[in-house]
mmCIF file of the N, C-alpha and C atoms, coordinates in Angstrom:
data_MODEL
# 
_entry.id   MODEL 
# 
loop_
_atom_site.group_PDB 
_atom_site.id 
_atom_site.type_symbol 
_atom_site.label_atom_id 
_atom_site.label_alt_id 
_atom_site.label_comp_id 
_atom_site.label_asym_id 
_atom_site.label_entity_id 
_atom_site.label_seq_id 
_atom_site.pdbx_PDB_ins_code 
_atom_site.Cartn_x 
_atom_site.Cartn_y 
_atom_site.Cartn_z 
_atom_site.occupancy 
_atom_site.B_iso_or_equiv 
_atom_site.pdbx_formal_charge 
_atom_site.auth_seq_id 
_atom_site.auth_comp_id 
_atom_site.auth_asym_id 
_atom_site.auth_atom_id 
_atom_site.pdbx_PDB_model_num 
ATOM 1   N N  . MET A 1 1  ? 0.815   -1.190 0.000  1.00 0.00 ? 1  MET A N  1 
ATOM 2   C CA . MET A 1 1  ? 0.000   0.000  0.000  1.00 0.00 ? 1  MET A CA 1 
ATOM 3   C C  . MET A 1 1  ? 0.860   1.254  0.000  1.00 0.00 ? 1  MET A C  1 
ATOM 4   N N  . ALA A 1 2  ? 1.945   1.253  0.733  1.00 0.00 ? 2  ALA A N  1 
ATOM 5   C CA . ALA A 1 2  ? 2.763   2.455  0.872  1.00 0.00 ? 2  ALA A CA 1 
ATOM 6   C C  . ALA A 1 2  ? 3.866   2.535  -0.176 1.00 0.00 ? 2  ALA A C  1 
ATOM 7   N N  . ARG A 1 3  ? 3.863   1.666  -1.140 1.00 0.00 ? 3  ARG A N  1 
ATOM 8   C CA . ARG A 1 3  ? 4.918   1.673  -2.149 1.00 0.00 ? 3  ARG A CA 1 
ATOM 9   C C  . ARG A 1 3  ? 4.783   2.914  -3.031 1.00 0.00 ? 3  ARG A C  1 
ATOM 10  N N  . GLY A 1 4  ? 5.817   3.751  -3.020 1.00 0.00 ? 4  GLY A N  1 
ATOM 11  C CA . GLY A 1 4  ? 5.812   4.942  -3.841 1.00 0.00 ? 4  GLY A CA 1 
ATOM 12  C C  . GLY A 1 4  ? 5.138   6.146  -3.221 1.00 0.00 ? 4  GLY A C  1 
ATOM 13  N N  . LEU A 1 5  ? 4.657   6.022  -2.007 1.00 0.00 ? 5  LEU A N  1 
ATOM 14  C CA . LEU A 1 5  ? 3.984   7.141  -1.346 1.00 0.00 ? 5  LEU A CA 1 
ATOM 15  C C  . LEU A 1 5  ? 4.838   7.676  -0.216 1.00 0.00 ? 5  LEU A C  1 
ATOM 16  N N  . SER A 1 6  ? 4.639   8.951  0.087  1.00 0.00 ? 6  SER A N  1 
ATOM 17  C CA . SER A 1 6  ? 5.320   9.527  1.243  1.00 0.00 ? 6  SER A CA 1 
ATOM 18  C C  . SER A 1 6  ? 4.408   9.537  2.469  1.00 0.00 ? 6  SER A C  1 
ATOM 19  N N  . THR A 1 7  ? 3.275   8.877  2.363  1.00 0.00 ? 7  THR A N  1 
ATOM 20  C CA . THR A 1 7  ? 2.318   8.815  3.464  1.00 0.00 ? 7  THR A CA 1 
ATOM 21  C C  . THR A 1 7  ? 2.884   7.931  4.576  1.00 0.00 ? 7  THR A C  1 
ATOM 22  N N  . PRO A 1 8  ? 2.858   8.409  5.826  1.00 0.00 ? 8  PRO A N  1 
ATOM 23  C CA . PRO A 1 8  ? 3.368   7.588  6.925  1.00 0.00 ? 8  PRO A CA 1 
ATOM 24  C C  . PRO A 1 8  ? 2.541   6.309  7.123  1.00 0.00 ? 8  PRO A C  1 
ATOM 25  N N  . MET A 1 9  ? 3.210   5.280  7.586  1.00 0.00 ? 9  MET A N  1 
ATOM 26  C CA . MET A 1 9  ? 2.556   3.999  7.792  1.00 0.00 ? 9  MET A CA 1 
ATOM 27  C C  . MET A 1 9  ? 1.446   4.087  8.841  1.00 0.00 ? 9  MET A C  1 
ATOM 28  N N  . LEU A 1 10 ? 1.589   4.994  9.801  1.00 0.00 ? 10 LEU A N  1 
ATOM 29  C CA . LEU A 1 10 ? 0.557   5.158  10.832 1.00 0.00 ? 10 LEU A CA 1 
ATOM 30  C C  . LEU A 1 10 ? -0.755  5.640  10.217 1.00 0.00 ? 10 LEU A C  1 
ATOM 31  N N  . VAL A 1 11 ? -0.687  6.511  9.223  1.00 0.00 ? 11 VAL A N  1 
ATOM 32  C CA . VAL A 1 11 ? -1.902  6.990  8.548  1.00 0.00 ? 11 VAL A CA 1 
ATOM 33  C C  . VAL A 1 11 ? -2.570  5.841  7.792  1.00 0.00 ? 11 VAL A C  1 
ATOM 34  N N  . ILE A 1 12 ? -1.789  5.015  7.140  1.00 0.00 ? 12 ILE A N  1 
ATOM 35  C CA . ILE A 1 12 ? -2.340  3.883  6.400  1.00 0.00 ? 12 ILE A CA 1 
ATOM 36  C C  . ILE A 1 12 ? -2.938  2.853  7.351  1.00 0.00 ? 12 ILE A C  1 
ATOM 37  N N  . LEU A 1 13 ? -2.249  2.581  8.460  1.00 0.00 ? 13 LEU A N  1 
ATOM 38  C CA . LEU A 1 13 ? -2.762  1.631  9.442  1.00 0.00 ? 13 LEU A CA 1 
ATOM 39  C C  . LEU A 1 13 ? -4.061  2.128  10.061 1.00 0.00 ? 13 LEU A C  1 
ATOM 40  N N  . THR A 1 14 ? -4.138  3.425  10.334 1.00 0.00 ? 14 THR A N  1 
ATOM 41  C CA . THR A 1 14 ? -5.368  4.006  10.866 1.00 0.00 ? 14 THR A CA 1 
ATOM 42  C C  . THR A 1 14 ? -6.507  3.862  9.852  1.00 0.00 ? 14 THR A C  1 
ATOM 43  N N  . GLY A 1 15 ? -6.208  4.060  8.577  1.00 0.00 ? 15 GLY A N  1 
ATOM 44  C CA . GLY A 1 15 ? -7.219  3.886  7.539  1.00 0.00 ? 15 GLY A CA 1 
ATOM 45  C C  . GLY A 1 15 ? -7.696  2.450  7.427  1.00 0.00 ? 15 GLY A C  1 
ATOM 46  N N  . VAL A 1 16 ? -6.777  1.505  7.573  1.00 0.00 ? 16 VAL A N  1 
ATOM 47  C CA . VAL A 1 16 ? -7.151  0.084  7.504  1.00 0.00 ? 16 VAL A CA 1 
ATOM 48  C C  . VAL A 1 16 ? -8.062  -0.277 8.672  1.00 0.00 ? 16 VAL A C  1 
ATOM 49  N N  . ILE A 1 17 ? -7.664  0.099  9.867  1.00 0.00 ? 17 ILE A N  1 
ATOM 50  C CA . ILE A 1 17 ? -8.458  -0.252 11.052 1.00 0.00 ? 17 ILE A CA 1 
ATOM 51  C C  . ILE A 1 17 ? -9.806  0.474  11.045 1.00 0.00 ? 17 ILE A C  1 
ATOM 52  N N  . GLY A 1 18 ? -9.781  1.777  10.776 1.00 0.00 ? 18 GLY A N  1 
ATOM 53  C CA . GLY A 1 18 ? -11.026 2.535  10.754 1.00 0.00 ? 18 GLY A CA 1 
ATOM 54  C C  . GLY A 1 18 ? -11.961 2.103  9.647  1.00 0.00 ? 18 GLY A C  1 
ATOM 55  N N  . GLY A 1 19 ? -11.415 1.837  8.485  1.00 0.00 ? 19 GLY A N  1 
ATOM 56  C CA . GLY A 1 19 ? -12.254 1.380  7.379  1.00 0.00 ? 19 GLY A CA 1 
ATOM 57  C C  . GLY A 1 19 ? -12.859 0.016  7.631  1.00 0.00 ? 19 GLY A C  1 
ATOM 58  N N  . ALA A 1 20 ? -12.090 -0.877 8.217  1.00 0.00 ? 20 ALA A N  1 
ATOM 59  C CA . ALA A 1 20 ? -12.600 -2.216 8.514  1.00 0.00 ? 20 ALA A CA 1 
ATOM 60  C C  . ALA A 1 20 ? -13.676 -2.170 9.588  1.00 0.00 ? 20 ALA A C  1 
ATOM 61  N N  . LEU A 1 21 ? -13.514 -1.301 10.569 1.00 0.00 ? 21 LEU A N  1 
ATOM 62  C CA . LEU A 1 21 ? -14.519 -1.205 11.633 1.00 0.00 ? 21 LEU A CA 1 
ATOM 63  C C  . LEU A 1 21 ? -15.820 -0.568 11.144 1.00 0.00 ? 21 LEU A C  1 
ATOM 64  N N  . THR A 1 22 ? -15.711 0.391  10.240 1.00 0.00 ? 22 THR A N  1 
ATOM 65  C CA . THR A 1 22 ? -16.920 1.091  9.815  1.00 0.00 ? 22 THR A CA 1 
ATOM 66  C C  . THR A 1 22 ? -17.615 0.453  8.618  1.00 0.00 ? 22 THR A C  1 
ATOM 67  N N  . HIS A 1 23 ? -16.855 -0.072 7.647  1.00 0.00 ? 23 HIS A N  1 
ATOM 68  C CA . HIS A 1 23 ? -17.468 -0.580 6.423  1.00 0.00 ? 23 HIS A CA 1 
ATOM 69  C C  . HIS A 1 23 ? -17.117 -2.027 6.110  1.00 0.00 ? 23 HIS A C  1 
ATOM 70  N N  . GLY A 1 24 ? -16.508 -2.714 7.023  1.00 0.00 ? 24 GLY A N  1 
ATOM 71  C CA . GLY A 1 24 ? -16.223 -4.130 6.825  1.00 0.00 ? 24 GLY A CA 1 
ATOM 72  C C  . GLY A 1 24 ? -15.136 -4.388 5.803  1.00 0.00 ? 24 GLY A C  1 
ATOM 73  N N  . LEU A 1 25 ? -15.355 -5.380 4.962  1.00 0.00 ? 25 LEU A N  1 
ATOM 74  C CA . LEU A 1 25 ? -14.341 -5.813 4.003  1.00 0.00 ? 25 LEU A CA 1 
ATOM 75  C C  . LEU A 1 25 ? -14.050 -4.747 2.953  1.00 0.00 ? 25 LEU A C  1 
ATOM 76  N N  . VAL A 1 26 ? -15.062 -4.024 2.517  1.00 0.00 ? 26 VAL A N  1 
ATOM 77  C CA . VAL A 1 26 ? -14.848 -2.957 1.535  1.00 0.00 ? 26 VAL A CA 1 
ATOM 78  C C  . VAL A 1 26 ? -14.027 -1.838 2.162  1.00 0.00 ? 26 VAL A C  1 
ATOM 79  N N  . GLY A 1 27 ? -14.313 -1.500 3.400  1.00 0.00 ? 27 GLY A N  1 
ATOM 80  C CA . GLY A 1 27 ? -13.576 -0.456 4.097  1.00 0.00 ? 27 GLY A CA 1 
ATOM 81  C C  . GLY A 1 27 ? -12.134 -0.823 4.367  1.00 0.00 ? 27 GLY A C  1 
ATOM 82  N N  . LEU A 1 28 ? -11.850 -2.102 4.419  1.00 0.00 ? 28 LEU A N  1 
ATOM 83  C CA . LEU A 1 28 ? -10.480 -2.555 4.612  1.00 0.00 ? 28 LEU A CA 1 
ATOM 84  C C  . LEU A 1 28 ? -9.583  -2.062 3.487  1.00 0.00 ? 28 LEU A C  1 
ATOM 85  N N  . PHE A 1 29 ? -10.109 -1.987 2.287  1.00 0.00 ? 29 PHE A N  1 
ATOM 86  C CA . PHE A 1 29 ? -9.342  -1.521 1.134  1.00 0.00 ? 29 PHE A CA 1 
ATOM 87  C C  . PHE A 1 29 ? -9.602  -0.054 0.823  1.00 0.00 ? 29 PHE A C  1 
ATOM 88  N N  . LEU A 1 30 ? -10.800 0.407  1.053  1.00 0.00 ? 30 LEU A N  1 
ATOM 89  C CA . LEU A 1 30 ? -11.158 1.781  0.717  1.00 0.00 ? 30 LEU A CA 1 
ATOM 90  C C  . LEU A 1 30 ? -10.691 2.785  1.765  1.00 0.00 ? 30 LEU A C  1 
ATOM 91  N N  . GLY A 1 31 ? -10.664 2.402  3.021  1.00 0.00 ? 31 GLY A N  1 
ATOM 92  C CA . GLY A 1 31 ? -10.275 3.297  4.106  1.00 0.00 ? 31 GLY A CA 1 
ATOM 93  C C  . GLY A 1 31 ? -8.877  3.881  3.971  1.00 0.00 ? 31 GLY A C  1 
ATOM 94  N N  . PRO A 1 32 ? -7.852  3.058  3.774  1.00 0.00 ? 32 PRO A N  1 
ATOM 95  C CA . PRO A 1 32 ? -6.505  3.616  3.651  1.00 0.00 ? 32 PRO A CA 1 
ATOM 96  C C  . PRO A 1 32 ? -6.312  4.468  2.398  1.00 0.00 ? 32 PRO A C  1 
ATOM 97  N N  . VAL A 1 33 ? -7.021  4.146  1.332  1.00 0.00 ? 33 VAL A N  1 
ATOM 98  C CA . VAL A 1 33 ? -6.896  4.934  0.107  1.00 0.00 ? 33 VAL A CA 1 
ATOM 99  C C  . VAL A 1 33 ? -7.462  6.329  0.330  1.00 0.00 ? 33 VAL A C  1 
ATOM 100 N N  . VAL A 1 34 ? -8.651  6.395  0.914  1.00 0.00 ? 34 VAL A N  1 
ATOM 101 C CA . VAL A 1 34 ? -9.282  7.690  1.164  1.00 0.00 ? 34 VAL A CA 1 
ATOM 102 C C  . VAL A 1 34 ? -8.464  8.502  2.160  1.00 0.00 ? 34 VAL A C  1 
ATOM 103 N N  . LEU A 1 35 ? -8.004  7.871  3.218  1.00 0.00 ? 35 LEU A N  1 
ATOM 104 C CA . LEU A 1 35 ? -7.248  8.590  4.238  1.00 0.00 ? 35 LEU A CA 1 
ATOM 105 C C  . LEU A 1 35 ? -5.892  9.051  3.716  1.00 0.00 ? 35 LEU A C  1 
ATOM 106 N N  . SER A 1 36 ? -5.223  8.253  2.900  1.00 0.00 ? 36 SER A N  1 
ATOM 107 C CA . SER A 1 36 ? -3.927  8.672  2.377  1.00 0.00 ? 36 SER A CA 1 
ATOM 108 C C  . SER A 1 36 ? -4.069  9.799  1.352  1.00 0.00 ? 36 SER A C  1 
ATOM 109 N N  . VAL A 1 37 ? -5.124  9.767  0.542  1.00 0.00 ? 37 VAL A N  1 
ATOM 110 C CA . VAL A 1 37 ? -5.361  10.875 -0.394 1.00 0.00 ? 37 VAL A CA 1 
ATOM 111 C C  . VAL A 1 37 ? -5.663  12.148 0.378  1.00 0.00 ? 37 VAL A C  1 
ATOM 112 N N  . PHE A 1 38 ? -6.486  12.046 1.414  1.00 0.00 ? 38 PHE A N  1 
ATOM 113 C CA . PHE A 1 38 ? -6.792  13.202 2.248  1.00 0.00 ? 38 PHE A CA 1 
ATOM 114 C C  . PHE A 1 38 ? -5.532  13.744 2.919  1.00 0.00 ? 38 PHE A C  1 
ATOM 115 N N  . TYR A 1 39 ? -4.676  12.857 3.401  1.00 0.00 ? 39 TYR A N  1 
ATOM 116 C CA . TYR A 1 39 ? -3.427  13.269 4.041  1.00 0.00 ? 39 TYR A CA 1 
ATOM 117 C C  . TYR A 1 39 ? -2.524  14.007 3.049  1.00 0.00 ? 39 TYR A C  1 
ATOM 118 N N  . GLU A 1 40 ? -2.377  13.471 1.845  1.00 0.00 ? 40 GLU A N  1 
ATOM 119 C CA . GLU A 1 40 ? -1.523  14.110 0.844  1.00 0.00 ? 40 GLU A CA 1 
ATOM 120 C C  . GLU A 1 40 ? -2.069  15.474 0.430  1.00 0.00 ? 40 GLU A C  1 
ATOM 121 N N  . LEU A 1 41 ? -3.396  15.606 0.354  1.00 0.00 ? 41 LEU A N  1 
ATOM 122 C CA . LEU A 1 41 ? -3.992  16.898 0.031  1.00 0.00 ? 41 LEU A CA 1 
ATOM 123 C C  . LEU A 1 41 ? -3.750  17.921 1.128  1.00 0.00 ? 41 LEU A C  1 
ATOM 124 N N  . VAL A 1 42 ? -3.848  17.505 2.384  1.00 0.00 ? 42 VAL A N  1 
ATOM 125 C CA . VAL A 1 42 ? -3.599  18.413 3.504  1.00 0.00 ? 42 VAL A CA 1 
ATOM 126 C C  . VAL A 1 42 ? -2.136  18.843 3.526  1.00 0.00 ? 42 VAL A C  1 
ATOM 127 N N  . VAL A 1 43 ? -1.230  17.924 3.283  1.00 0.00 ? 43 VAL A N  1 
ATOM 128 C CA . VAL A 1 43 ? 0.197   18.262 3.252  1.00 0.00 ? 43 VAL A CA 1 
ATOM 129 C C  . VAL A 1 43 ? 0.489   19.232 2.108  1.00 0.00 ? 43 VAL A C  1 
ATOM 130 N N  . ALA A 1 44 ? -0.084  18.992 0.937  1.00 0.00 ? 44 ALA A N  1 
ATOM 131 C CA . ALA A 1 44 ? 0.123   19.898 -0.198 1.00 0.00 ? 44 ALA A CA 1 
ATOM 132 C C  . ALA A 1 44 ? -0.483  21.265 0.085  1.00 0.00 ? 44 ALA A C  1 
ATOM 133 N N  . TRP A 1 45 ? -1.617  21.299 0.756  1.00 0.00 ? 45 TRP A N  1 
ATOM 134 C CA . TRP A 1 45 ? -2.274  22.559 1.078  1.00 0.00 ? 45 TRP A CA 1 
ATOM 135 C C  . TRP A 1 45 ? -1.464  23.370 2.085  1.00 0.00 ? 45 TRP A C  1 
ATOM 136 N N  . THR A 1 46 ? -0.870  22.699 3.070  1.00 0.00 ? 46 THR A N  1 
ATOM 137 C CA . THR A 1 46 ? -0.076  23.419 4.064  1.00 0.00 ? 46 THR A CA 1 
ATOM 138 C C  . THR A 1 46 ? 1.244   23.914 3.479  1.00 0.00 ? 46 THR A C  1 
ATOM 139 N N  . ARG A 1 47 ? 1.789   23.221 2.495  1.00 0.00 ? 47 ARG A N  1 
ATOM 140 C CA . ARG A 1 47 ? 3.032   23.657 1.858  1.00 0.00 ? 47 ARG A CA 1 
ATOM 141 C C  . ARG A 1 47 ? 2.798   24.722 0.790  1.00 0.00 ? 47 ARG A C  1 
ATOM 142 N N  . LEU A 1 48 ? 1.554   25.000 0.472  1.00 0.00 ? 48 LEU A N  1 
ATOM 143 C CA . LEU A 1 48 ? 1.231   25.959 -0.564 1.00 0.00 ? 48 LEU A CA 1 
ATOM 144 C C  . LEU A 1 48 ? 1.679   27.367 -0.205 1.00 0.00 ? 48 LEU A C  1 
ATOM 145 N N  . GLY A 1 49 ? 1.601   27.738 1.070  1.00 0.00 ? 49 GLY A N  1 
ATOM 146 C CA . GLY A 1 49 ? 1.964   29.070 1.487  1.00 0.00 ? 49 GLY A CA 1 
ATOM 147 C C  . GLY A 1 49 ? 3.426   29.234 1.812  1.00 0.00 ? 49 GLY A C  1 
ATOM 148 N N  . VAL A 1 50 ? 4.216   28.181 1.756  1.00 0.00 ? 50 VAL A N  1 
ATOM 149 C CA . VAL A 1 50 ? 5.638   28.249 2.097  1.00 0.00 ? 50 VAL A CA 1 
ATOM 150 C C  . VAL A 1 50 ? 6.426   28.640 0.854  1.00 0.00 ? 50 VAL A C  1 
ATOM 151 N N  . PRO A 1 51 ? 7.163   29.769 0.901  1.00 0.00 ? 51 PRO A N  1 
ATOM 152 C CA . PRO A 1 51 ? 7.949   30.161 -0.270 1.00 0.00 ? 51 PRO A CA 1 
ATOM 153 C C  . PRO A 1 51 ? 9.150   29.217 -0.463 1.00 0.00 ? 51 PRO A C  1 
ATOM 154 N N  . THR A 1 52 ? 9.476   28.927 -1.713 1.00 0.00 ? 52 THR A N  1 
ATOM 155 C CA . THR A 1 52 ? 10.610  28.047 -1.990 1.00 0.00 ? 52 THR A CA 1 
ATOM 156 C C  . THR A 1 52 ? 11.919  28.813 -1.942 1.00 0.00 ? 52 THR A C  1 
ATOM 157 N N  . ASP A 1 53 ? 11.886  30.124 -2.184 1.00 0.00 ? 53 ASP A N  1 
ATOM 158 C CA . ASP A 1 53 ? 13.068  30.967 -2.137 1.00 0.00 ? 53 ASP A CA 1 
ATOM 159 C C  . ASP A 1 53 ? 13.222  31.536 -0.724 1.00 0.00 ? 53 ASP A C  1 
ATOM 160 N N  . PRO A 1 54 ? 14.347  31.274 -0.042 1.00 0.00 ? 54 PRO A N  1 
ATOM 161 C CA . PRO A 1 54 ? 14.497  31.760 1.328  1.00 0.00 ? 54 PRO A CA 1 
ATOM 162 C C  . PRO A 1 54 ? 14.463  33.269 1.454  1.00 0.00 ? 54 PRO A C  1 
ATOM 163 N N  . SER A 1 55 ? 14.800  34.001 0.387  1.00 0.00 ? 55 SER A N  1 
ATOM 164 C CA . SER A 1 55 ? 14.789  35.464 0.469  1.00 0.00 ? 55 SER A CA 1 
ATOM 165 C C  . SER A 1 55 ? 13.382  36.037 0.374  1.00 0.00 ? 55 SER A C  1 
ATOM 166 N N  . GLY A 1 56 ? 12.416  35.224 -0.086 1.00 0.00 ? 56 GLY A N  1 
ATOM 167 C CA . GLY A 1 56 ? 11.045  35.658 -0.187 1.00 0.00 ? 56 GLY A CA 1 
ATOM 168 C C  . GLY A 1 56 ? 10.731  36.379 -1.482 1.00 0.00 ? 56 GLY A C  1 
ATOM 169 N N  . GLY A 1 57 ? 11.689  36.560 -2.329 1.00 0.00 ? 57 GLY A N  1 
ATOM 170 C CA . GLY A 1 57 ? 11.493  37.253 -3.597 1.00 0.00 ? 57 GLY A CA 1 
ATOM 171 C C  . GLY A 1 57 ? 11.112  36.306 -4.708 1.00 0.00 ? 57 GLY A C  1 
ATOM 172 N N  . PRO A 1 58 ? 10.659  36.849 -5.850 1.00 0.00 ? 58 PRO A N  1 
ATOM 173 C CA . PRO A 1 58 ? 10.273  35.979 -6.975 1.00 0.00 ? 58 PRO A CA 1 
ATOM 174 C C  . PRO A 1 58 ? 11.443  35.383 -7.724 1.00 0.00 ? 58 PRO A C  1 
# 
């Protein structure tokens, strides 16, 4: 599941456990996918305001 992703294993494990508890067998596979996509979107959103140039100029 984590092959090629920068998503931490704890986020994927939480998705597996939470998905399995809430939606059964389908949630076992769908939970980590949804949670990891949400995690990557939040990380990208928080890095959006960080300038790449340390001087702050264009």
